[in-house]
C-alpha positions as a Markdown table, in Angstrom:
| # | Residue | x | y | z |
|---|---|---|---|---|
| 1 | Tyr | 116.4 | 338.0 | 12.8 |
| 2 | Leu | 115.8 | 333.9 | 12.2 |
| 3 | Leu | 115.0 | 332.9 | 15.8 |
| 4 | Arg | 115.6 | 329.0 | 16.0 |
| 5 | Pro | 115.6 | 326.9 | 18.9 |
| 6 | Gly | 119.2 | 325.4 | 19.7 |
| 7 | His | 120.7 | 327.9 | 16.9 |
| 8 | Ala | 122.1 | 331.2 | 16.9 |
| 9 | Cys | 119.7 | 334.1 | 15.8 |
| 10 | Ala | 120.3 | 335.1 | 12.6 |
| 11 | Pro | 120.0 | 338.7 | 10.8 |
| 12 | Leu | 118.4 | 337.8 | 6.7 |
| 13 | Gln | 119.5 | 340.9 | 4.8 |
| 14 | Val | 117.4 | 341.4 | 1.6 |
| 15 | Pro | 120.1 | 342.1 | -1.3 |
| 16 | Gly | 120.0 | 345.6 | -2.9 |
| 17 | Pro | 118.2 | 348.4 | -2.2 |
| 18 | Arg | 116.9 | 348.8 | 1.4 |
| 19 | Leu | 114.7 | 351.0 | 2.1 |
| 20 | Pro | 111.6 | 352.6 | 3.2 |
| 21 | Ile | 108.0 | 350.9 | 1.2 |
| 22 | Gly | 106.6 | 353.7 | -1.2 |
| 23 | Thr | 109.9 | 356.3 | -1.2 |
| 24 | Gly | 109.7 | 355.7 | -4.7 |
| 25 | Arg | 108.7 | 354.4 | -8.3 |
| 26 | Ser | 111.6 | 353.9 | -9.5 |
| 27 | Val | 112.4 | 351.2 | -6.7 |
| 28 | Ala | 113.2 | 347.3 | -7.2 |
| 29 | Tyr | 112.9 | 345.4 | -4.3 |
| 30 | Arg | 114.0 | 341.9 | -4.4 |
| 31 | Thr | 112.5 | 339.1 | -2.0 |
| 32 | Leu | 114.4 | 336.4 | 0.5 |
| 33 | Pro | 112.4 | 333.4 | 0.4 |
| 34 | Phe | 113.2 | 330.5 | 3.4 |
| 35 | Arg | 111.6 | 328.0 | 5.2 |
| 36 | Leu | 110.4 | 328.6 | 8.7 |
| 37 | Asp | 110.3 | 325.6 | 10.5 |
| 38 | Pro | 107.6 | 325.5 | 13.8 |
| 39 | Gly | 108.9 | 326.5 | 16.2 |
| 40 | Glu | 110.7 | 328.7 | 14.8 |
| 41 | Lys | 110.2 | 332.9 | 14.5 |
| 42 | Leu | 110.9 | 335.5 | 13.1 |
| 43 | Leu | 110.9 | 338.9 | 13.9 |
| 44 | Phe | 111.2 | 341.9 | 12.7 |
| 45 | Ala | 112.4 | 345.6 | 14.0 |
| 46 | Thr | 112.4 | 348.7 | 12.6 |
| 47 | Asp | 115.8 | 350.4 | 12.9 |
| 48 | Gly | 114.4 | 352.6 | 15.7 |
| 49 | Leu | 115.9 | 350.2 | 18.0 |
| 50 | Pro | 119.7 | 349.5 | 17.2 |
| 51 | Glu | 120.1 | 353.3 | 16.6 |
| 52 | Ala | 118.2 | 354.4 | 20.0 |
| 53 | Pro | 120.0 | 356.9 | 22.0 |
| 54 | Thr | 122.8 | 354.3 | 24.9 |
| 55 | Lys | 122.9 | 355.6 | 28.0 |
| 56 | Gln | 127.1 | 356.0 | 27.3 |
| 57 | Gly | 127.1 | 359.3 | 25.3 |
| 58 | Gly | 123.8 | 358.8 | 23.5 |
| 59 | Glu | 125.6 | 356.8 | 20.9 |
| 60 | Pro | 123.7 | 354.4 | 19.8 |
| 61 | Ile | 123.0 | 350.7 | 20.7 |
| 62 | Gly | 124.6 | 349.6 | 17.1 |
| 63 | Tyr | 123.7 | 347.0 | 15.1 |
| 64 | Ala | 125.9 | 343.9 | 16.2 |
| 65 | Arg | 124.4 | 345.0 | 20.0 |
| 66 | Phe | 120.8 | 344.8 | 19.1 |
| 67 | Ala | 122.0 | 341.5 | 18.0 |
| 68 | Glu | 123.1 | 340.5 | 21.1 |
| 69 | Leu | 120.0 | 341.5 | 22.6 |
| 70 | Val | 117.7 | 339.8 | 20.4 |
| 71 | Gln | 119.4 | 336.7 | 21.1 |
| 72 | Glu | 119.4 | 336.7 | 24.9 |
| 73 | Ala | 115.3 | 337.7 | 24.1 |
| 74 | Ala | 115.2 | 334.9 | 21.6 |
| 75 | Ala | 113.8 | 331.5 | 24.3 |
| 76 | Glu | 111.8 | 334.4 | 27.0 |
| 77 | Val | 108.0 | 333.2 | 25.7 |
| 78 | Asp | 107.5 | 336.8 | 24.8 |
| 79 | Pro | 111.0 | 337.9 | 23.0 |
| 80 | Ala | 109.7 | 340.7 | 21.3 |
| 81 | Leu | 108.9 | 342.3 | 25.5 |
| 82 | Ala | 111.9 | 341.0 | 26.6 |
| 83 | Leu | 114.0 | 342.5 | 23.7 |
| 84 | Leu | 112.0 | 346.0 | 24.3 |
| 85 | Ser | 112.5 | 345.7 | 28.6 |
| 86 | Arg | 116.3 | 344.6 | 27.6 |
| 87 | Val | 116.8 | 347.9 | 24.9 |
| 88 | Glu | 115.3 | 350.4 | 28.3 |
| 89 | Val | 117.2 | 349.6 | 30.1 |
| 90 | Glu | 120.8 | 350.7 | 27.7 |
| 91 | Thr | 119.0 | 353.9 | 25.8 |
| 92 | Val | 118.4 | 357.0 | 27.3 |
| 93 | Gln | 115.3 | 359.0 | 26.9 |
| 94 | Pro | 114.5 | 361.3 | 24.2 |
| 95 | Arg | 113.9 | 359.1 | 21.7 |
| 96 | Ala | 114.4 | 360.8 | 17.7 |
| 97 | Asp | 112.6 | 357.3 | 16.0 |
| 98 | Asp | 109.8 | 354.9 | 16.4 |
| 99 | Trp | 110.6 | 351.1 | 18.5 |
| 100 | Thr | 108.7 | 348.7 | 16.5 |
| 101 | Leu | 108.8 | 345.0 | 16.5 |
| 102 | Leu | 106.6 | 342.1 | 14.9 |
| 103 | Val | 107.3 | 338.9 | 15.5 |
| 104 | Leu | 106.0 | 335.6 | 14.0 |
| 105 | Glu | 105.5 | 332.1 | 14.7 |
| 106 | Arg | 105.0 | 329.2 | 13.1 |
| 107 | Thr | 103.5 | 326.3 | 15.4 |
């Protein structure tokens, strides 16, 4: 997700197959060039976050709701911690997948 102050967060998706790195030698991985301006952040997240089971029947949060949570957390001083806290509130244990976030910021 591209986090720009004063703008809606924008999910960035590389075209083509998005398989885990190293799953096959024949998979051609593509790139998505873009510019990160000062003050902008790039948030990477593993699928364990939007696929975490919710308190409403154990259904996954889903990517649409996850994007809303990303938007809510984007303006926080620590968007990763804020996002993890928001997802934690909406989900239940046990979780079958990892939760990993990486935030890069251009200063």
